[in-house]
C-alpha positions, 0 to 999 in steps of 0.5 A, a space after each residue: 527237877 525236870 532236867 535231873 537224871 535218875 541214875 546211871 541210865 539217865 546220866 548218859 543222856 544227861 551228860 550228851 545234852 548238857 555238854 558244850 564239847 563235841 569231844 566229850 559227846 563222842 565219848 558218851 556214845 563210845 562209852 555207852 556202846 563199850 559199856 553194853 559190849 563189856 557187860 555183854 562179854 562178862 555176862 557170856 563169860 559168866 554163862 560159859 564158866 557155869 556151863 563148864 562148872 555146873 556139875 561141880 560143887 562150891 569152892 574155887 569154882 564159885 570163886 571164878 564166877 565171882 572173880 568174872 563178875 569182878 573184873 567185868 565191874 573193873 572194866 565198866 566202872 572206868 568207862 562210865 566214870 567220865 560221863 558220871 563225874 561230868 553229869 554230877 558236876 553239871 547237876 550240882 553246878 546247876 543247883 548251886 546258887 553261885 551258877 558254878 560252871 565246870 572249867 572249859 576244858 573239864 569235859 574234853 579232858 575227861 573225854 581224852 582220859 576215858 578214850 586213853 582208858 579204852 585204849 589201855 584196856 585193849 593194850 592190856 588185853 594184848 599184853 595179857 595174851 599168853 605165848 601159847 594157849 588152847 583153843 578148841 583142844 588145840 595148842 595155839 601160839 600167839 601171832 608174831 607181831 608184823 605190820 606197822 604196829 609191830 614194834 608196839 605189839 612186841 613191846 606189849 608182848 614183853 610186858 609180863 602177863 601179871 603186869 598187864 593190868 597196870 595199863 588200865 589201872 594207870 588210865 583209870 587213875 588218870 581220870 581220877 587225877 583229871 577230875 580232881 585236877 579240874 573240878 
C-alpha cells in the first residue's frame, strides 16, 4: 500500500497528512519535536552517568544507567502515543471494507490529551525539584515562587517529590481513556 506507513517514523507524516484537525496536526509537529528533545536529553543523561561511573564495576551503577533509559522511554511513549493511535486508527479504517472513519472529535481530543501530558510532564518536573540541591559543587536552594503563577508553583512545591510522577501518569492514562472512549 503506497499510503501506508512503515513504523514509528512513518506514522508522524502519515498522521499529519491524514488528519483533518489542525489541532491534531499541530500536536504531531510538537510531539515530534518533544520526542527529539526528550531522546536527546535521555542520551545526554546516560552519557553523563557513564562518565561519572566509568571506573566502577556493575551493580547499582548498571542499574542507574538502565533506570535513566527506562525513564526516557516512559516519558517518550505517552508523547508519541496519540500520533501512533490516530495513525493506526486511520490506517485500519481505510483498510476496512465498511469505510470506517474515526469519530469527528477523536483526533482533536487525542491532541488535547497529548498536550495535557506535555504540560503534566513539565509540572511533574517542577514538583520533583528538591528544596536544596548541589550544582557544580555548590548547594543551591530552589527559587521561591513569584509572579503570576506563584500560587501554582507553590502548590507544585508542596507535592512530595515521590508523588510528582503521578501528574504525568494521570495525563498518560487520560490519553488511553480518550482512545478507548472514542474508538
